[in-house]
C-alpha positions as CSV (number, residue, x, y, z in Angstrom):
1,M,109.3,155.9,87.3
2,V,106.8,158.6,89.0
3,L,108.3,161.8,89.2
4,C,107.6,163.7,92.3
5,L,106.5,167.8,91.5
6,K,104.7,168.4,95.3
7,A,104.5,171.6,96.2
8,R,131.2,170.7,134.6
9,E,134.3,171.5,134.0
10,S,135.4,174.5,131.9
11,R,139.3,173.6,131.0
12,S,140.9,177.1,130.9
13,L,142.5,178.4,127.4
14,P,146.4,178.2,127.3
15,G,148.1,181.4,127.5
16,L,145.0,183.1,128.0
17,K,145.6,186.9,128.1
18,I,142.8,189.3,130.3
19,T,143.1,192.4,128.4
20,A,141.8,195.7,130.1
21,S,138.1,195.5,128.7
22,D,138.5,192.1,130.1
23,A,139.1,192.6,133.1
24,G,136.1,195.0,134.1
25,W,132.4,193.4,133.8
26,S,131.5,194.0,130.4
27,S,127.5,193.7,131.0
28,L,125.1,193.5,133.1
29,V,125.1,189.0,132.4
30,A,128.5,189.3,133.2
31,R,128.1,191.2,136.0
32,Q,125.7,188.2,137.4
33,A,127.0,185.3,136.3
34,H,130.3,186.4,139.1
35,N,127.4,187.3,141.5
36,L,126.2,183.6,141.6
37,K,126.7,182.0,145.1
38,V,127.3,179.1,143.9
39,A,130.1,177.2,145.8
40,G,133.8,176.6,145.3
41,S,132.5,180.1,142.5
42,N,135.6,182.3,141.3
43,P,135.5,186.4,142.2
44,A,136.7,186.6,138.4
45,P,134.6,188.3,135.2
46,A,132.5,185.5,133.9
47,T,133.7,185.8,130.1
48,K,135.2,183.8,127.9
49,R,136.4,181.1,129.9
50,L,132.9,179.6,130.8
51,M,132.1,178.9,126.7
52,M,134.2,176.7,126.2
53,K,132.9,173.3,126.3
54,K,133.8,169.9,126.5
55,I,132.1,167.8,124.4
56,L,132.0,164.4,123.7
57,F,131.4,162.2,120.8
58,V,130.3,158.0,121.0
59,T,130.5,156.6,117.4
60,S,131.1,152.4,116.2
61,K,132.8,153.6,113.4
62,I,134.4,157.2,111.7
63,N,134.9,156.3,108.3
64,G,132.9,155.9,105.5
65,G,128.8,156.3,105.2
66,G,126.7,159.3,106.5
67,S,126.6,159.2,110.2
68,E,129.7,159.0,110.2
69,N,130.2,162.3,107.7
70,V,127.9,163.5,109.7
71,L,130.3,163.2,113.0
72,R,132.9,165.2,111.1
73,I,131.4,168.0,110.3
74,I,130.3,169.0,113.4
75,S,133.4,167.9,115.7
76,E,135.5,169.9,113.4
77,K,133.1,172.9,113.4
78,F,133.7,173.0,117.6
79,A,136.4,172.6,117.3
80,K,136.9,175.5,115.3
81,L,135.1,177.5,118.1
82,H,137.9,176.5,120.6
83,H,136.0,173.7,121.8
84,N,137.3,170.7,123.5
85,V,136.0,167.7,121.6
86,F,137.2,164.1,122.3
87,I,135.8,161.1,119.8
88,L,135.0,157.8,121.5
89,V,135.4,155.2,118.8
90,L,133.6,151.5,119.9
91,D,134.9,149.8,116.2
92,D,136.8,150.9,113.6
93,E,140.7,150.0,113.8
94,Y,142.8,152.1,115.1
95,E,143.9,155.7,113.4
96,D,146.2,158.4,114.4
97,K,144.7,161.6,113.9
98,S,146.4,163.9,116.1
99,N,146.8,166.8,113.1
100,K,143.3,167.7,114.2
101,K,143.3,170.9,116.8
102,N,141.6,170.0,119.6
103,I,139.8,166.5,118.8
104,R,141.7,163.7,120.3
105,Y,140.3,160.1,119.5
106,F,139.5,157.7,122.3
107,F,139.9,153.9,120.1
108,F,138.2,150.8,121.3
109,K,140.8,148.1,121.7
110,K,139.7,144.0,121.8
111,K,141.0,142.4,124.4
112,K,140.3,138.7,123.1
113,N,138.3,136.9,120.0
114,Y,135.7,136.3,122.4
115,L,133.3,134.0,121.0
116,I,129.8,135.1,121.9
117,D,130.7,138.5,121.0
118,S,127.9,139.7,121.4
119,I,127.7,139.7,125.4
120,F,131.2,139.5,126.5
121,L,132.7,142.2,123.7
122,N,129.7,144.5,124.8
123,F,130.1,144.5,128.1
124,E,133.5,145.4,127.3
125,K,132.6,148.4,125.4
126,I,130.8,149.6,128.1
127,L,133.5,149.1,130.6
128,F,135.8,151.4,128.3
129,A,133.1,154.3,127.4
130,R,132.4,154.3,131.6
131,K,136.4,154.8,132.0
132,S,136.7,157.5,129.4
133,I,134.5,159.2,130.8
134,K,134.9,158.8,133.7
135,Q,137.9,160.4,132.8
136,I,137.0,163.1,130.4
137,K,134.4,164.5,132.7
138,P,132.4,166.2,129.7
139,D,129.8,168.9,129.9
140,T,127.8,166.8,127.2
141,I,128.0,163.6,125.6
142,F,126.1,162.8,121.6
143,S,126.3,159.4,120.5
144,F,125.0,157.5,116.9
145,I,123.3,155.1,116.4
146,T,121.0,152.7,117.9
147,E,123.6,149.8,119.1
148,T,126.1,152.7,120.0
149,N,123.6,154.7,121.3
150,I,122.4,151.7,124.5
151,L,125.6,151.3,125.3
152,T,126.8,154.7,125.9
153,I,123.8,155.1,127.9
154,L,124.8,151.8,129.2
155,A,128.0,153.5,130.2
156,N,126.6,156.5,131.4
157,I,124.4,154.9,134.2
158,F,125.2,157.0,137.5
159,L,127.9,159.2,136.3
160,G,124.3,161.4,135.5
161,Y,126.4,163.9,132.6
162,K,124.3,165.1,129.5
163,L,123.8,162.3,127.0
164,I,122.0,162.7,123.4
165,V,121.2,160.0,121.4
166,S,121.3,159.7,118.0
167,E,119.1,157.8,115.4
168,R,120.7,158.5,112.0
169,N,117.2,156.0,110.3
170,N,113.4,155.3,110.9
171,P,112.7,153.3,113.3
172,K,109.6,152.2,112.2
173,L,111.5,150.1,109.8
174,E,114.7,149.9,110.7
175,K,115.9,146.1,110.8
176,K,117.0,145.3,114.5
177,K,117.4,142.5,116.2
178,K,114.4,141.9,118.4
179,I,116.7,142.6,121.9
180,W,118.5,145.7,121.0
181,Q,115.0,147.2,120.2
182,L,113.9,145.8,123.4
183,L,116.9,147.7,124.2
184,R,116.1,150.6,123.0
185,F,113.1,150.9,124.5
186,L,114.1,150.9,127.6
187,T,117.5,152.5,127.7
188,Y,115.9,155.9,125.7
189,G,113.9,157.7,128.2
190,I,116.7,158.2,130.5
191,A,118.6,160.1,128.0
192,Y,118.9,164.1,127.8
193,K,117.4,164.0,124.3
194,I,116.9,161.6,121.6
195,S,117.8,163.3,118.1
196,V,116.6,162.0,114.5
197,N,117.1,163.3,110.9
198,S,113.5,163.0,109.9
199,K,109.8,164.2,111.1
200,E,109.1,160.2,110.4
201,A,111.4,158.7,113.3
202,A,109.8,162.2,115.3
203,V,107.0,160.5,115.3
204,Y,107.8,157.0,115.0
205,F,109.3,158.2,119.2
206,K,106.7,161.2,120.1
207,K,104.5,157.2,120.6
208,F,106.9,156.3,123.6
209,Y,108.9,159.0,125.1
210,F,107.2,162.5,125.6
211,S,107.3,165.5,122.9
212,K,109.7,166.7,124.5
213,K,112.2,164.7,125.0
214,I,112.6,164.2,121.2
215,I,114.1,166.7,119.2
216,Y,115.0,167.2,115.1
217,L,118.1,168.6,114.0
218,P,119.0,168.6,110.5
219,N,122.1,167.0,109.0
220,P,125.0,169.5,108.1
221,I,126.0,169.1,104.7
222,K,130.3,168.1,103.3
223,K,131.1,171.2,100.5
224,I,131.8,169.4,97.5
225,C,133.1,171.6,94.5
226,R,131.9,170.9,91.6
227,K,135.4,170.8,89.0
228,K,134.7,171.9,85.1
229,T,134.2,168.5,83.4
230,S,132.2,167.0,81.5
231,K,129.2,164.5,82.3
232,K,130.2,160.7,81.7
233,K,127.7,157.5,81.2
234,V,127.8,156.7,84.5
235,I,125.2,156.0,87.5
236,T,126.3,156.2,90.8
237,F,125.8,155.1,94.5
238,I,127.3,156.2,97.2
239,G,126.8,154.5,100.9
240,K,127.6,150.8,102.9
241,F,127.1,147.8,101.3
242,E,124.5,146.4,103.5
243,Y,120.7,145.5,103.3
244,Q,119.2,149.1,104.0
245,K,120.7,149.9,100.9
246,G,119.3,148.1,98.7
247,I,122.4,147.2,96.2
248,D,121.2,144.2,94.8
249,V,117.9,145.8,93.6
250,L,120.3,147.8,91.7
251,I,122.7,145.2,90.7
252,K,119.9,143.6,88.9
253,A,117.9,146.3,87.9
254,F,121.0,148.2,86.1
255,F,121.2,144.5,84.1
256,L,118.4,144.1,83.3
257,S,117.7,147.7,82.4
258,K,120.5,146.6,79.4
259,I,121.6,150.2,79.2
260,F,125.0,149.2,79.4
261,K,125.0,148.0,75.4
262,N,125.1,152.3,75.3
263,G,128.2,152.3,77.0
264,W,126.6,153.3,80.4
265,K,128.5,152.2,84.0
266,L,127.1,152.2,87.0
267,Q,129.5,153.3,89.8
268,L,129.4,151.7,94.1
269,I,131.0,153.5,96.1
270,G,131.5,152.1,99.6
271,N,132.1,149.5,101.8
272,G,130.6,147.1,103.7
273,S,130.1,143.0,104.5
274,L,127.9,142.4,101.4
275,I,130.7,144.0,99.0
276,K,132.8,140.6,98.4
277,K,128.5,139.3,96.9
278,M,127.6,141.6,95.1
279,Q,130.7,141.6,93.2
280,S,130.4,137.9,93.1
281,E,126.7,138.6,90.9
282,C,128.6,140.9,88.5
283,K,130.5,138.7,87.6
284,K,128.4,136.6,86.3
285,E,126.2,139.2,83.9
286,D,129.2,141.9,83.7
287,Y,130.6,141.5,80.3
288,L,131.1,144.3,79.3
289,N,132.7,145.2,82.9
290,S,130.2,147.8,82.8
291,V,129.8,147.8,87.2
292,I,132.7,149.5,88.8
293,F,133.6,148.9,92.1
294,K,135.2,151.3,94.5
295,P,136.2,152.0,98.9
296,Y,134.5,154.7,100.5
297,M,136.7,158.1,100.3
298,F,135.4,161.9,101.7
299,N,136.6,163.3,98.4
300,L,133.9,162.9,96.9
301,D,134.6,165.6,94.6
302,S,135.4,163.8,91.7
303,V,132.7,161.2,91.7
304,Y,129.7,163.9,92.0
305,S,131.5,166.0,89.1
306,E,131.4,163.2,86.4
307,S,128.0,160.8,87.6
308,S,125.1,162.0,85.8
309,F,123.4,160.6,88.2
310,L,122.5,159.2,92.0
311,V,120.5,156.3,93.0
312,L,119.3,155.8,96.4
313,P,117.6,152.1,96.4
314,S,117.5,152.0,99.9
315,R,114.6,150.1,101.2
316,Y,114.9,152.3,104.2
317,E,116.6,156.0,105.3
318,G,116.4,158.8,107.4
319,T,118.2,162.1,105.5
320,P,120.6,161.0,103.6
321,N,122.9,163.0,103.7
322,V,124.4,161.6,100.1
323,I,120.8,162.9,98.0
324,L,122.4,166.3,100.2
325,E,125.1,166.5,98.8
326,A,123.6,165.1,94.8
327,V,121.5,168.1,95.0
328,S,123.2,170.8,96.4
329,V,125.7,170.1,93.0
330,M,123.0,170.5,90.0
331,L,123.0,166.2,90.1
332,P,120.0,164.5,89.6
333,F,119.1,161.5,91.6
334,V,116.8,158.8,91.5
335,V,115.2,157.0,95.1
336,S,113.1,154.3,96.5
337,D,109.6,155.6,97.5
338,R,111.1,154.2,101.2
339,C,113.3,157.1,101.5
340,Y,110.2,159.2,102.7
341,E,111.9,162.5,104.2
342,I,113.5,163.1,100.5
343,C,110.4,162.2,98.8
344,K,108.9,165.2,100.6
345,L,110.9,167.2,101.0
346,F,112.3,167.8,97.3
347,R,108.8,168.5,94.9
348,S,111.1,167.2,91.9
349,S,112.1,163.6,92.4
350,F,112.2,160.2,90.0
351,I,110.9,157.4,92.3
352,F,110.9,154.0,92.3
353,K,108.8,151.5,94.4
354,S,111.3,150.2,96.8
355,E,112.6,146.7,96.3
356,D,111.7,146.4,92.2
357,E,113.9,145.9,90.5
358,K,112.0,146.2,87.4
359,D,110.5,149.7,88.1
360,L,113.7,150.8,88.8
361,S,115.0,149.7,85.9
362,R,112.1,151.1,83.7
363,T,112.4,154.3,85.7
364,L,116.8,154.1,84.6
365,K,116.1,153.3,80.5
366,Q,113.9,156.3,80.5
367,I,116.0,159.2,82.5
368,I,118.7,158.1,80.6
369,K,117.0,159.7,77.4
370,L,115.8,163.0,79.2
371,K,116.9,165.9,77.5
372,Q,119.6,168.6,79.4
373,S,117.5,171.0,79.6
374,Y,114.5,169.2,81.8
375,L,117.4,167.7,84.0
376,N,118.4,170.9,85.3
377,K,114.8,172.8,85.6
378,I,114.2,170.1,88.1
379,T,118.2,170.2,89.8
380,K,117.5,174.2,89.7
381,D,113.7,173.6,91.6
382,N,115.9,170.8,94.0
383,Y,119.1,172.9,94.9
384,A,116.6,176.5,95.6
385,M,114.3,173.0,98.2
386,L,118.1,172.0,99.7
387,K,118.8,176.1,100.6
388,K,115.2,177.1,102.2
389,N,115.3,173.5,104.7
390,F,119.3,172.9,105.3
391,N,120.9,176.7,105.4
392,E,124.4,176.0,106.4
393,K,124.7,179.1,109.2
394,S,120.8,177.9,111.0
395,V,121.8,174.0,110.4
396,F,124.9,174.6,112.8
397,N,122.7,177.0,115.1
398,S,120.2,173.7,116.0
399,W,123.6,171.5,116.8
400,K,125.4,174.8,118.9
401,D,121.5,174.8,120.7
402,L,121.4,171.3,122.0
403,L,125.3,170.7,122.6
404,L,125.7,174.1,124.4
405,S,123.1,174.6,126.6
């Protein structure tokens, strides 16, 4: 265990009423906007109507995971400001979202079961995205994750809409097929901006593209309601059951530590392709039923409130939202040394060597013995750093500046 202590088309609002104060020239800016000689300009004053934007988000999924949570938070914030928000979903099954005001969903439905889905299915997705873009005519398109970014760029070719791609991991360490790496290199230069949520990713992309094209865009943090409940002997993981997250390392370390003999439980929350494999691995050794599997849920208030520690054993990361959420409710956490951004950002972090189950096992055995007063000091330090670097208002202003400019 290492304890690191380092110091265009805008849509008019239905039923909009113009009051006496709105009808005149409310400012010099409004008069100048009115006097601009643009073909087809309306002689009405340039006021609230020009503020409304059509924003199209493109994502692979809308359920679970860090990027999905970011999408949910940001889309709802823009919708509350009366912007028209559209969400294009390329992989999730249809889910009724009609109750969301100012948010419309477009779900891709696979027409056939292709044997070579890596080619024909993606081509079908590109056509679907292109048709949707032409129908919506967005002011801004914002896409998430490498594969979706590439498909969206290809769909937008010759349409010319403002397109921002978003990378949420460390591209230097992220495991991608060579074809996707090549396509990313060839297509990202077409995008208006490449947004990243870690300094490591920014440094990487600046090697290949102009610095002005790369923009650091911090994660918004989901509000967690900390419940007044006693902590349980529970160590929690929240995330996707994929190779990146290193869940196999965590499970091995937990059994190696033998802390389950003292009543400690490991709670694994999430979905993914490896979940059945991980469940099978646990059955071989978990004779005390000390490992609990739960599907991902959006409301994690009770989970954070009852857990004693959060562990993220990732093999690589950007800036993981789950850690920011844990810090926001004063929950101590353990991360691998491959979570570079987290290790640098927070003065007090419990860090173990990535993919080393023995080191993680030692860390688990040590942290459960720490006094609560010591843990309280660490969590307070981390909380202060979070407030300094992830102020809610300034974070959303960064998103507004990028998407609405």
